[in-house]
N, C-alpha and C positions, 0 to 999 in steps of 0.2 A: 363491484366494490372496492377490487384495489387500487383500479385507475381513479378511483374517485376523491379516493383517499387523497395519491397520492398529487394528481394535481392538486389537490385543494391548498393538501407540505406544500406541495410547490409556490402553488399562489399567496400564499403566509410567506414561506423565506422571503417572497421576491421582495412584497408590499414592507417585510422588517427589515429588505436590507437599497429601502428605499428611503420609507424615513432615521436609517440611520445616515447615510451620502446626504438627503438634502440638513444634518443634526450638522456632522460633521463637511464643513463649506467651504472648513476660513481654509486659506494658504498658508504653508506651511514651506518650509524654505528645505532641499532635503542636500547637505553637503558629502561629496563624498572624492578630499579630496586633489580631483583633477576636473570635475564640474560641477556644476549646482547647481540644482530645478527641481519650482520651484511649482508648487501643486494640491489639488485640494488631502486638505487630510485626509476626504473617507481611500481617495483613488492613494495613499501614499501606503496606507492599509491594505487594500487589500492589494495591490502588491503585493506588498510582507509578504500577507496567508499566501497568498498563490506561489512567490521561490518559496516557502516553506516547505508548498505543500507537491512542490515539483520535485523538492533536493527531497524530501522526507522518501516518496515512490520509489528512487532514487537506492536511493540505498533498504530501505524493506527491498527493494529487485535482487540487488546483490544480496540479503542473506538467501533471500524467495531458492535462487537459481546453488547457493552452497546447499541449503537441507535441499531439495529433490536430486539434486548429485551424490546428498550418506544418501537419501532415504533410496535411490538406484543399485548404490555401493551393497547399500545391506539388503536386498530386493538380491540378489542376486547371491553374497552369500546364503542367504535363504535356504535359494534352487541351488545349489550346492548341496545346504544340506537336508532337503529332503528328498536329493537323489542319490543321495549316502547312507540313509537311514533304507529307502529303498531297496539299493544295491544289497546292501549289508543282512533286508530281511527274508532276501532274495536269492541265500549260499544254504547252501543248505547242513546239516544242527549235524553235529559227530555226534556219536554217544559214544558211551565209558563205561 
């Protein structure tokens, strides 16, 4: 059932993308200072979105790695504290 829903959503997105490409087929010029490229507007927007996705994934990856490193550090501290509590519980109690 879930795969059918995914297939329907993918088909709708593909149809929407095709309609977007048909509507925005006017050529535009992209001036990059060192080169000028002429391409359809839909392709330019798709490329810009793709570059943004890749850059976002790279930045998210760095953040994710930093969070994982912090998580590992906190786990080590927790294990050390648990071991210390275990050692303190095993000590005999001196009564006064």
